[in-house]
KEPAFI-672637 format. One line per field, with one value per residue (C-alpha): residue number from 0; residue in one letter; x, y, z. Coordinates in steps of 0.5 Angstrom, whole numbers, plus 2048, in hexadecimal, padded with zeros to 3 digits. Example, Ala and Ser with C-alpha at 12.3 -4.5 7.8 and 13.67 -1.06 7.14 Angstrom:
BEGIN
num (0:1);
residuo (A:S);
x (819:81B);
y (7F7:7FE);
z (810:80E);
REM end
This chain:
BEGIN
num (0:1:2:3:4:5:6:7:8:9:10:11:12:13:14:15:16:17:18:19:20:21:22:23:24:25:26:27:28:29:30:31:32:33:34:35:36:37:38:39:40:41:42:43:44:45:46:47:48:49:50:51:52:53:54:55:56:57:58:59:60:61:62:63:64:65:66:67:68:69:70:71:72:73:74:75:76:77:78:79:80:81:82:83:84:85:86:87:88:89:90:91:92:93:94:95:96:97:98:99:100:101:102:103:104:105:106:107:108:109:110:111:112:113:114:115:116:117:118:119:120:121:122:123:124:125:126:127:128:129:130:131:132:133:134:135:136:137:138:139:140:141:142:143:144:145:146:147:148:149:150:151:152:153:154:155:156:157:158:159:160:161:162:163:164:165:166:167:168:169:170:171:172:173:174:175:176:177:178:179:180:181:182:183:184:185:186:187:188:189:190:191:192:193:194:195:196:197:198:199:200:201:202:203:204:205:206:207:208:209:210:211:212:213:214:215:216:217:218:219:220:221:222:223:224:225:226:227:228:229:230:231:232:233:234:235:236:237:238:239:240:241:242:243:244:245:246:247:248:249:250:251:252:253:254:255:256:257:258:259:260:261:262:263:264:265:266:267:268:269:270:271:272:273:274:275:276:277:278:279:280:281:282:283:284:285:286:287:288:289:290:291:292:293:294:295:296:297:298:299:300:301:302:303:304:305:306:307:308:309:310:311:312:313:314:315:316:317:318:319:320:321:322:323:324:325:326:327:328:329:330:331:332:333:334:335:336:337:338:339:340:341:342:343:344:345:346:347:348:349:350:351:352:353:354:355:356:357:358:359:360:361:362:363:364:365:366:367:368:369:370:371:372:373:374:375:376:377:378:379:380:381:382:383:384:385:386:387:388:389:390:391:392:393:394:395:396:397:398:399:400:401:402:403:404:405:406:407:408:409:410:411:412:413:414:415:416:417:418:419:420:421:422:423:424:425:426:427:428:429:430:431:432:433:434:435:436:437:438:439:440:441:442:443:444:445:446:447:448:449:450:451:452:453:454:455:456:457:458:459:460:461:462:463:464:465:466:467:468:469:470:471:472:473:474:475:476:477:478:479:480:481:482:483:484:485:486:487:488:489:490:491:492:493:494:495:496:497:498:499:500:501:502:503:504:505:506:507:508:509:510:511:512:513:514:515:516:517:518:519:520:521:522:523:524:525:526:527:528:529:530:531:532:533:534:535:536:537:538:539:540:541:542:543:544:545:546:547:548:549:550:551:552:553:554:555:556:557:558:559:560:561:562:563:564:565:566:567:568:569:570:571:572:573:574:575:576:577:578:579:580:581:582:583:584:585:586:587:588:589:590:591:592:593:594:595:596:597:598:599:600:601:602:603:604:605:606:607:608:609:610:611:612:613:614:615:616:617:618:619:620:621:622:623:624:625:626:627:628:629:630:631:632:633:634:635:636:637:638:639:640:641:642:643:644:645:646:647:648:649:650:651:652:653:654:655:656:657:658:659:660:661:662:663:664:665:666:667:668:669:670:671:672:673:674:675:676:677:678:679:680:681:682:683:684:685:686:687:688:689:690:691:692:693:694:695:696:697:698:699:700:701:702:703:704:705:706:707:708:709:710:711:712:713:714:715:716:717:718:719:720:721:722:723:724:725:726:727:728:729:730:731:732:733:734:735:736:737:738:739:740:741:742:743:744:745:746:747:748:749:750:751:752:753:754:755:756:757:758:759:760:761:762:763:764:765:766:767:768:769:770:771:772:773:774:775:776:777:778:779:780:781:782:783:784:785:786:787:788:789:790:791:792:793:794:795:796:797:798:799:800:801:802:803:804:805:806:807:808:809:810:811:812:813:814:815:816:817:818:819:820:821:822:823:824:825:826:827:828:829:830:831:832:833:834:835:836:837:838:839:840:841:842:843:844:845:846:847:848:849:850:851);
residuo (M:Q:Y:Q:A:D:I:S:Y:E:E:D:K:A:S:F:Y:E:N:N:Q:N:M:K:V:P:E:F:H:T:R:E:I:S:S:T:T:Y:V:K:N:L:F:K:N:P:T:S:R:S:L:S:Y:L:K:N:I:F:P:V:I:D:W:F:P:H:Y:P:T:N:L:N:W:M:L:S:D:F:I:T:G:V:T:V:A:I:V:L:V:P:Q:S:M:S:Y:A:K:L:A:T:L:S:P:E:F:G:L:Y:S:A:F:I:G:A:M:F:Y:F:L:F:A:T:S:R:E:I:C:I:G:P:V:A:V:L:S:Q:E:V:G:K:I:V:T:R:V:Q:G:K:Y:P:G:L:Y:S:N:E:E:I:A:T:T:L:A:L:I:S:G:G:I:V:L:G:I:G:L:L:K:L:G:F:I:V:E:L:L:S:L:P:A:I:L:A:F:T:T:G:S:A:F:N:I:V:A:G:Q:L:A:G:L:F:G:F:S:K:K:A:G:K:H:K:S:T:C:E:T:I:I:A:F:L:K:H:L:P:D:T:E:V:D:V:A:F:G:L:T:G:L:V:I:L:Y:I:W:Q:F:T:C:E:Y:Y:L:K:K:Y:K:S:D:A:K:K:R:I:A:I:T:Y:I:L:N:L:R:T:A:F:V:I:I:I:S:T:C:I:S:F:G:V:L:R:Y:R:P:H:S:K:K:A:P:Y:S:I:I:G:D:I:P:S:G:L:K:H:V:G:R:F:V:P:P:P:G:L:A:K:H:I:A:S:E:L:P:I:S:T:I:V:L:V:L:E:H:I:S:I:S:K:S:F:A:R:I:N:G:Y:R:V:N:P:N:Q:E:F:I:A:I:G:V:T:N:M:V:G:T:F:F:G:A:Y:P:V:T:G:S:F:S:R:T:A:L:S:A:K:C:G:V:K:T:P:L:K:A:L:I:T:G:C:S:V:L:L:S:I:Y:C:F:T:N:G:F:Y:Y:I:P:N:A:T:L:C:A:I:I:I:H:C:V:A:G:L:L:A:S:Y:K:L:T:T:K:L:Y:M:F:S:P:V:D:F:I:I:F:I:T:G:V:F:I:T:V:F:A:T:I:E:D:G:I:Y:F:A:L:C:A:S:A:A:Q:L:L:W:R:L:C:L:P:N:G:S:F:L:G:R:V:K:V:A:T:L:E:N:P:I:L:L:P:A:G:L:K:T:S:S:E:N:S:T:S:E:N:G:S:V:T:S:I:N:K:T:P:F:N:E:S:T:K:Q:A:L:N:P:P:T:S:Y:V:Y:K:W:V:P:L:P:K:E:P:N:N:P:S:K:V:H:T:R:F:I:N:G:N:I:N:V:E:K:P:P:S:G:V:L:V:Y:R:M:S:E:S:F:V:Y:S:N:C:S:L:Q:I:D:Q:I:I:A:K:V:R:A:D:Y:K:P:H:N:D:N:R:E:R:L:W:C:E:Y:T:Y:A:E:S:N:W:K:E:N:W:K:H:L:K:M:G:N:F:R:K:F:F:N:K:E:I:K:D:L:E:D:A:N:A:G:D:D:V:S:Y:D:G:N:E:S:D:E:Y:I:Q:N:R:K:R:I:E:D:S:R:P:V:F:R:I:L:H:L:D:F:S:Q:V:V:A:V:D:A:T:S:V:Q:A:L:L:D:L:Q:M:T:I:D:H:F:V:G:P:Q:W:E:M:H:F:S:G:I:I:N:P:W:I:T:R:A:L:I:N:A:G:F:G:A:K:R:V:D:V:T:K:I:E:N:S:Y:L:K:R:N:L:Q:N:G:W:F:E:K:L:S:T:P:S:F:L:N:R:Y:L:K:S:S:T:G:S:I:D:L:E:D:T:E:F:T:D:K:A:D:V:F:P:G:D:L:E:V:G:F:A:E:D:N:R:S:L:P:L:Y:S:T:D:Y:P:N:I:H:F:D:I:P:S:Y:S:G:Y:D);
x (7ED:7E7:7E9:7E4:7E7:7E2:7DC:7DF:7E0:7D9:7D6:7DB:7D9:7D1:7D2:7D6:7D1:7CB:7CE:7D0:7CB:7CA:7CF:7CF:7D6:7D7:7D8:7DF:7E0:7E7:7EA:7ED:7F4:7F4:7F9:7F9:7FB:801:803:802:807:80C:80C:80B:80F:814:818:81A:81B:81F:824:824:826:82C:82E:82D:832:838:837:83D:839:836:83B:841:83F:840:847:84B:848:84A:851:850:84E:854:859:855:854:85B:85E:85A:85B:862:862:85E:862:868:864:861:868:86B:864:862:869:868:861:863:867:860:85D:863:865:86B:86C:86B:864:862:864:860:85A:85C:85C:856:852:853:854:84C:848:847:843:83E:83F:83A:83F:844:848:848:84F:84E:854:857:855:857:851:84F:856:857:850:853:859:855:851:857:85A:854:853:85A:85A:854:857:85F:863:85C:85C:860:85F:85E:859:855:855:854:84E:84B:84B:848:842:841:841:83C:837:838:837:831:82E:82F:82D:826:826:826:82A:825:828:82E:829:829:830:82F:834:836:837:83C:840:840:843:848:84A:84B:84F:853:855:856:85B:85F:860:862:867:86B:86F:871:873:878:87A:878:871:873:875:86E:86A:863:85D:855:854:857:858:85C:860:862:864:869:86C:86D:870:875:877:87E:87F:87F:883:887:880:87E:882:87F:878:878:87B:877:871:873:875:86E:86A:86F:86D:866:865:86A:866:85F:861:863:85C:859:85D:85C:855:853:859:856:85D:861:85C:85C:864:864:85F:863:869:865:863:86A:86D:86C:870:875:876:877:87B:880:880:881:887:88A:889:88C:892:893:891:894:89A:897:895:88D:88F:891:88C:88C:88D:885:87F:87E:879:87E:87D:877:876:875:86F:868:86B:864:860:85B:854:854:851:850:852:84D:84A:84C:846:842:848:847:840:83F:844:840:83B:840:844:83E:83C:843:843:83D:83D:843:842:83A:83B:841:83E:838:83B:83F:839:835:83B:83C:835:833:830:833:82F:830:82E:833:839:837:838:83F:842:83F:842:849:84A:848:84C:852:852:855:85B:85C:859:855:84F:84F:84A:84A:84F:84E:854:856:84E:850:856:852:84D:853:856:850:84E:849:847:848:84D:852:852:854:85A:85C:85B:860:865:865:866:86C:86F:86E:872:877:879:878:880:880:87A:87F:882:87C:87C:876:876:875:86F:86D:86E:86A:864:864:863:85E:85A:85A:856:850:84F:849:84B:849:845:841:840:83D:838:836:834:830:82D:82B:82D:82B:82F:835:834:834:83A:83E:83C:83E:845:846:844:848:84E:84D:84A:84B:849:844:840:840:83D:838:836:836:831:82D:82C:82A:825:822:822:81E:819:818:816:812:80E:80D:80B:80A:802:7FF:7F8:7F8:7F5:7F3:7F7:7F4:7F9:7F9:7FD:800:803:809:808:80C:80F:80F:816:816:814:80F:80A:804:801:7FB:7F9:7F8:7F2:7ED:7E9:7E1:7E3:7E9:7EF:7F5:7F5:7FB:801:804:80B:80D:80F:80A:803:800:803:802:7FB:7FB:800:7FB:7F4:7F2:7F2:7EB:7ED:7F0:7F1:7F2:7F8:7F9:7FE:7FF:7FC:802:7FE:7FB:7FD:7FD:802:809:80E:80F:815:811:80C:80B:80F:80B:80A:809:804:7FF:7F9:7F8:7F1:7EE:7EA:7E2:7DE:7DD:7E3:7E9:7EF:7F5:7FC:7FF:806:80B:808:802:803:803:809:806:7FE:7FC:7FF:7FC:7F5:7F6:7F7:7F1:7ED:7EF:7EE:7E7:7E5:7E8:7E5:7DE:7D7:7D6:7CF:7CC:7CD:7CA:7CF:7D3:7DA:7E0:7E5:7EB:7E6:7E6:7EB:7EE:7EC:7E4:7E4:7DF:7E2:7DC:7D7:7DB:7DC:7D5:7D4:7D8:7D3:7CF:7C8:7CA:7CE:7C8:7C4:7CA:7CB:7C3:7C3:7C9:7C6:7BF:7C3:7C7:7C0:7BD:7C4:7C3:7BB:7BE:7BD:7C3:7C3:7C9:7CA:7D0:7D0:7CC:7C8:7C9:7D0:7D3:7D9:7D4:7D0:7D7:7D9:7D2:7D2:7D9:7D7:7D1:7D5:7DA:7D8:7D5:7DB:7D9:7E0:7E6:7EB:7F1:7F7:7FB:800:806:803:807:804:7FF:7FE:7F9:7FA:7F9:7F3:7F0:7F2:7EE:7E8:7E9:7E9:7E3:7DF:7E2:7E0:7D9:7D8:7DA:7D7:7D2:7D2:7D0:7D8:7DC:7E3:7E6:7ED:7F2:7F9:7F9:7FF:7FF:7FA:7FB:7F9:7F2:7F1:7F2:7ED:7E8:7E8:7E7:7E1:7E4:7E3:7DB:7D5:7D4:7CD:7CB:7C6:7C7:7CE:7CD:7CD:7CC:7C5:7C5:7C9:7C4:7BE:7C0:7C3:7BC:7B9:7BC:7C3:7C6:7C1:7C6:7CB:7C7:7C8:7C8:7C1:7BE:7C0:7BE:7B7:7B7:7B9:7B3:7AE:7B0:7AD:7B2:7B7:7BB:7B6:7B9:7B3:7B5:7BC:7BD:7C1:7BB:7BB:7C2:7C6:7C6:7C8:7CE:7CD:7D2:7D8:7DC:7E3:7E4:7E9:7E9:7EB:7EE:7E7:7E5:7E1:7E0:7E2:7E2:7E9:7E8:7E3:7DC:7DB:7DF:7DE:7E2:7E8:7EB:7F1:7F2:7F0:7E9:7E8:7E2:7DF:7D8:7D9:7DB);
y (7BA:7BB:7BB:7B8:7BD:7C2:7BD:7BB:7C1:7C4:7BE:7BE:7C6:7C4:7BF:7C3:7C9:7C4:7C1:7C8:7CD:7D1:7CE:7D2:7D6:7DB:7E2:7E5:7ED:7EF:7F3:7F9:7FB:802:808:807:800:802:808:803:7FE:803:805:7FF:7FC:803:801:7FA:7FC:802:7FD:7F8:7FE:800:7F8:7F7:7FD:7F8:7F1:7EF:7EE:7E8:7E4:7E6:7E2:7DC:7DE:7DB:7D4:7D3:7D2:7D1:7D8:7DB:7D7:7D9:7E0:7E1:7DE:7E2:7E8:7E8:7E6:7EC:7F0:7EE:7F0:7F6:7FA:7FA:7FC:801:805:804:807:80D:80F:80F:813:818:817:814:80D:80D:810:809:805:80A:809:801:800:804:801:7FA:7FB:7FE:7FA:7F4:7F8:7F9:7F4:7EF:7ED:7E8:7E8:7F0:7F4:7FB:7FF:804:801:803:806:80B:80D:80F:813:816:818:81B:81F:822:824:828:82B:82D:830:834:836:836:836:836:82F:829:823:81F:824:823:81C:81B:820:81C:816:81A:81D:817:812:816:816:80E:80E:812:80D:807:80A:80C:805:808:802:800:806:801:7FD:803:801:7FC:7F7:7FB:801:7FD:7FA:800:803:7FE:7FD:804:806:800:802:809:807:802:807:80C:808:806:80C:80B:804:807:80C:813:814:81B:81D:819:81D:81C:81C:81C:817:810:811:817:813:80E:813:816:810:80E:815:814:80D:80F:812:80C:80B:806:805:800:7FB:7FA:7FC:7F7:7F1:7F2:7F2:7EC:7E8:7E9:7E7:7E0:7DF:7E0:7DC:7D6:7D6:7D6:7D0:7CC:7CE:7CB:7C5:7C3:7C5:7BF:7BF:7C4:7C4:7C6:7CB:7CF:7CF:7D1:7D7:7D9:7D9:7DD:7E3:7E4:7E6:7ED:7ED:7E9:7EE:7F4:7F0:7EE:7F5:7F9:7F4:7F6:7FD:7FD:7FA:7FF:805:803:807:80D:813:814:81B:819:818:810:80E:80C:80E:80B:80C:80F:811:80E:811:80B:80B:80E:816:819:816:81C:81F:821:828:82A:831:836:836:82F:82C:831:830:829:828:827:821:81D:81A:816:814:812:80E:80A:809:806:802:7FE:7FC:7FA:7F6:7F2:7F1:7EE:7EA:7E6:7E5:7E2:7DE:7DB:7DB:7E0:7E7:7EE:7F4:7FA:7FF:7FC:7FC:803:804:800:804:80B:80A:807:80D:812:80F:80F:816:816:812:816:811:812:80F:807:802:7FB:7F8:7F2:7EF:7EF:7EC:7E7:7E5:7E5:7E0:7DB:7DB:7D8:7DE:7DC:7E3:7EB:7EA:7E9:7F1:7F2:7EE:7F1:7F8:7F6:7F3:7F9:7FD:7F9:7FB:802:802:7FD:7FD:804:804:7FF:802:808:803:801:803:807:803:7FC:800:802:7FA:7F8:7FD:7FB:7F3:7F4:7F9:7F5:7F0:7F5:7F5:7F1:7EB:7E9:7E4:7E8:7ED:7E8:7E5:7ED:7ED:7E6:7E8:7EF:7F3:7FA:7F9:7F7:7FD:801:7FE:7FF:806:807:804:808:80F:80D:80C:812:817:816:811:815:816:80F:80D:813:810:809:80B:80F:80A:805:809:80B:804:803:809:806:7FF:803:808:803:7FC:7F6:7F5:7F0:7ED:7E6:7DF:7D8:7D2:7CB:7C8:7C1:7BC:7B6:7B0:7AD:7AF:7AC:7B1:7AF:7B0:7B7:7B7:7B1:7B0:7AC:7A8:7A9:7A2:7A4:7A3:7A8:7A7:7AA:7B1:7B2:7B0:7AC:7A5:7A2:7A4:79F:79D:79E:799:79C:79C:79B:7A0:7A5:7A4:7A6:7AC:7AE:7AE:7B5:7B7:7B6:7BD:7C3:7CA:7D1:7D5:7DC:7DE:7E4:7E3:7E2:7E5:7EB:7F1:7F6:7F1:7F2:7EF:7E7:7E8:7EB:7E6:7DF:7DA:7D3:7CE:7D2:7CC:7CD:7D0:7D7:7D8:7DF:7E0:7DF:7E4:7EA:7E9:7ED:7EB:7F0:7EE:7F5:7F5:7F8:7FD:800:807:80E:80D:807:807:80B:807:801:804:806:7FF:7FD:802:801:7FA:7FB:800:7FB:7F5:7F6:7F8:7FF:800:805:803:80A:80E:814:811:815:818:813:80D:80E:80B:80D:806:807:80E:80F:815:816:816:81B:820:820:824:82A:82B:831:82E:827:82B:82F:828:825:82B:82C:824:826:82B:827:821:826:829:822:820:826:824:81D:819:814:815:817:817:814:815:813:80C:80A:80A:804:805:807:800:7FC:800:7FE:7F7:7F6:7F9:7F5:7EF:7F0:7ED:7F1:7F2:7EF:7EE:7F2:7EE:7F1:7EC:7F0:7EA:7EE:7F5:7F7:7FE:803:80A:80F:811:80A:808:80F:80C:806:80A:80E:807:805:80B:80B:804:805:80B:806:7FF:801:7FF:7F8:7F5:7F4:7F5:7EF:7EF:7E9:7E8:7EE:7ED:7F4:7F5:7FD:7FB:7F8:7FE:803:7FF:7FE:805:807:803:7FD:7F5:7F5:7F5:7FC:7FF:807:80A:811:811:810:816:814:814:80E:809:80C:80A:803:802:804:7FF:7F9:7F8:7F7:7F3:7ED:7F1:7F4:7F2:7EB:7ED:7EF:7E9:7E5:7E8:7E6:7DF:7DE:7E1:7DE:7D7:7D1:7D5:7D3:7D2:7D5:7D5:7CF:7D1:7D4:7DA:7DD:7E3:7E4:7E2:7E4:7E0:7E2:7E4:7E0:7DC:7DC:7D9:7D5:7D2:7CC:7CD:7C7:7C4:7C5:7CA:7CF:7D6:7DC:7DD:7E5:7E9:7E8:7EF:7F0:7EA:7ED:7EC:7E5:7E1:7DF:7E0:7DC:7D8:7DB:7D5:7D7:7DC:7D7);
z (743:747:74F:753:759:757:758:75F:761:760:763:769:76A:769:76E:773:773:773:77A:77D:77B:781:786:78C:78C:792:78F:790:790:78F:794:790:792:794:795:79D:79C:798:79D:7A3:7A0:79E:7A6:7A9:7AF:7AF:7B4:7B2:7AB:7AD:7B1:7AB:7A7:7AB:7AC:7A4:7A3:7A6:7A3:7A7:7AD:7AB:7A8:7AC:7B2:7AE:7AC:7B1:7B1:7AA:7A8:7A1:7A1:7A4:7A0:799:79B:79D:797:793:796:796:78F:78D:791:78C:786:789:78B:784:781:786:785:77D:77D:782:77C:777:77D:77C:783:787:788:78F:78E:78B:791:795:791:791:798:79A:795:797:79E:7A0:79A:79E:7A3:79E:799:796:791:793:78C:78B:78C:78D:78B:786:77F:778:775:77B:77C:775:776:77C:778:773:778:77B:775:773:779:779:772:774:77B:77A:781:785:787:788:784:78B:78D:787:788:78F:78E:789:78D:793:78F:78A:790:794:78E:78E:795:795:78F:793:79A:796:793:78C:78A:784:780:77E:77A:775:773:76E:76B:765:769:76D:768:764:76A:76C:765:763:769:769:762:764:76A:765:760:766:769:762:763:76A:768:762:767:764:767:769:761:75F:764:766:761:762:75D:75C:755:756:75B:756:751:756:758:751:74F:755:754:752:759:75C:762:766:76A:765:767:76E:76B:765:768:76E:76A:766:76C:76F:769:768:76F:76F:768:76B:772:76E:769:76F:773:76D:76D:774:774:778:77D:783:786:780:77E:785:785:77D:77F:785:780:77B:77F:782:77B:77C:783:780:77A:77E:783:77E:77A:781:782:77C:77D:784:781:77C:780:787:787:784:788:789:787:780:77A:779:771:771:775:77C:781:786:78D:791:798:79D:7A1:7A1:7A0:79E:7A4:7A7:7A5:79E:79D:796:793:793:78C:78A:78B:786:781:780:781:779:77A:77F:77B:777:77D:781:77B:77A:781:781:77A:77C:783:782:77C:77E:785:782:77C:781:786:781:77F:786:788:78D:78C:78D:790:78C:791:796:791:790:797:797:791:794:79B:798:794:799:79F:799:799:7A0:79D:797:793:78C:789:789:787:786:781:77C:77C:783:784:77F:783:78A:787:784:78A:78E:792:798:79B:79A:7A0:79B:799:7A0:79F:798:79C:7A1:79C:798:79F:7A0:799:79A:7A1:79F:797:795:794:78F:78B:789:784:780:779:777:770:774:777:770:76E:774:773:76C:76D:773:76F:768:76C:76C:764:762:75E:757:75A:75F:75A:755:75B:75C:755:755:75B:759:753:755:75C:757:753:75A:75C:756:755:75C:75B:755:759:75F:75A:755:75A:762:767:76A:763:762:769:768:761:764:76A:766:760:765:768:761:760:766:765:75E:760:766:761:75B:75E:75B:75D:758:757:759:756:759:758:75A:75E:760:764:762:766:763:75C:756:752:74B:747:744:73C:73D:738:738:732:72F:731:738:73C:73E:744:744:747:742:746:743:747:744:73F:73A:73A:741:747:74C:749:750:753:74E:74E:755:754:74E:752:754:75B:75F:763:762:765:762:762:75F:75B:756:750:74B:745:748:745:74B:74F:74F:74B:74C:750:756:756:759:755:754:74F:748:746:74C:74B:74F:74F:74F:755:755:751:755:75A:759:75E:75E:763:766:766:76B:770:76E:76F:76C:767:763:765:75F:75A:75D:75D:756:754:757:755:74E:74E:751:74B:746:748:74B:74A:74C:750:74B:743:741:746:742:741:743:73E:740:73F:737:733:72C:729:72B:727:722:71E:719:71E:723:71D:71C:722:71F:71A:71D:71D:720:725:727:728:72C:730:732:734:739:73C:73D:740:745:747:748:74C:751:752:755:74F:74D:745:741:73A:737:730:72B:72D:726:725:724:729:72F:72D:72E:734:737:735:738:73F:73F:73E:744:74B:751:756:75C:761:761:765:768:76A:770:771:76F:772:779:779:777:778:778:770:76E:772:76F:769:76A:76C:765:762:765:763:75C:75B:75E:758:753:755:75A:761:761:762:768:76A:76D:770:772:775:77A:77E:782:787:786:77E:781:785:780:77B:780:782:77B:77A:777:779:77A:775:773:771:773:76E:771:770:768:764:75D:75C:758:75D:762:75F:75D:764:767:762:765:762:768:76C:76D:76F:775:77D:780:783:77D:77A:780:77F:778:778:77D:779:772:770:770:774:77A:780:786:78B:78F:790:797:794:790:794:795:78F:788:782:77F:778:773:775:77B:77C:782:786:78B:792:797:798:791:791:78B:78C:788:785:785:788:785:785:77F:77B:775:778:777:779:772:76B:76A:764:762:75F:761:75B:756);
REM end
């Protein structure tokens, strides 16, 4: 089927050029960005920017003045704050046990974490306080430090010092606005960390649930903890009555409420009521178990040991208020533990806050969140607190309760402070097994579900492997090893993609737009009786109820544009999973003869420039004609298939070897004398003749077009690689080619390319060292690529050329050599898109139809 579009396109193009030759277009000289511009922008308006920086540290200044005017905010935040406090109090005491601290330190940490966060918050849902994973990590650090330095430091001193130093590190990151480093925490790393840690915590609480935690002991790996638990099952105590019963109640309560939430998903009032009932389950279990325990122990003296493990005495009020001074040498001894504690501190908080912000339609500022958790942990040291961060379960609870502003954190903190002063006598009777049940129930929700794991595999098999491996390492080694592996594997994956880019050679697709086309049914077959028009297009299809409409659908379009896509059958391109997917039946044309189009990928920097440059050089050497057919080939250009063993072995005979050697000496002397004559074997050899025949049939290389639309940065190494590429291609095909660029999105890239000499027509015979290239340049190979002034004089003196004598710009203006891309101003004036000084820098990839 022969399209008429080609003819129409060429006619339209000829008509356009006939009517628009020598249009008067003003010159445009691009203003190259300079280093002083960058410095001025960096330090402009220092006073206002400093005041704005200080003001932004306290976002509460912006929204709090509007708070008293909105009663809906007040009511929602009060209900949410009290509800979260009801959950936070038992959780904080439970998590303090994980950190090997007394329960009151969990309450202190919960109070201070909630109280101060609202001043710096950019997330309304997040709830700062003790969390299971971080508490578990603090407990392990305390155990390791005391194992190395027994009796030198108390548990509380180690935990509080850890909060002081890690909080200071995070605060410094926030103040320096280095929050972007949180983007290095990939989803597989976060999932591996949370899942592995949750599994570790659940395994560690099983012994306490059954009442033999002291006999089972503490172990480094999760698998060892599970083995110890199974070995000591015969040692089960009466604690299991509180533990298992509480755990069963928690899960029955949860599944029942979730069932009714699904049942009444269209009834908003019932859903809100059920949500509150659902989130009161931990408070109900701990109140009931405490009441039962009180009934059993109310007449037993505190000095007498209880038949099951209980929390015991908790001091009322804030007993540890004061300036905290770390013991001498402790900071040095916990220095090796700081990386993992800081990573966990940041990992949970930022991932949770960003997730809920995306869900609820606002943005979290990572720098401000760093400041918030840094200040919170440092201020907490005045109250004896240990490290705290954002909690997933309590944040989800805040979202479900309809929180409106971060002020709910202040209400939560006040509620916890009230419990510290008023309810500590009742806390004495809480069974430890009940706290273990609450921990297991809360932490089990952090385990990645099979649905999430399946989706991760469907999204990226490599990320799935990182996640699964990280979980296994966490279970069979330690949490630290699992976190470090997941982070290092994600970083390695990033470096792999950066160092092995998916740059590709492009081809053209003719793309037309049809208005209201009729889509034919899949598998529709045309009969042999279909009529055909003069241009070969099908005009009708038999046995269809819409012949007239089908005629219009099958007629070829009269105009089209070119789109550039990776060539699907190009062996140098990456596999098809990395290329753009289009209809496989569409013909992807190769670029016009002599034109090579290559799309860079990723940042074109030192880590990946060599591979992409090598691909381009290999393509040019393989597909285009060298400038000198008689040049001496390099050793790496020979292939095994072209070897003529019989002819080669003749040189081993002494007489032939002398002749061959003498010929080589003569060729070397001629080359030193300035003649570009070289010998490349016996000219009568069949494989030499075949090689020359192939090289003679290859096209002349004319344009290398580099698509920079995916490149966000370059560096000195990559720009030098482009210069090396230019020199290498010059020596192979001669200098009669051009290097074009398109899609540059960063002005610093343009600056680098211009200062490297790219973008403009180039001709400088004095800098050509190769005598063969210099001689041909002087003979006029490159005249057409000379300056506009030379071309203007050439056009004036040539017969049949454009006459510029009657224009008023004869003495001042020059004819632009070649096609110029123009846009249109509001008054319809034609203006150059890019600088007329650099015609090889384009807005988009041209069609290069003139080369067809």
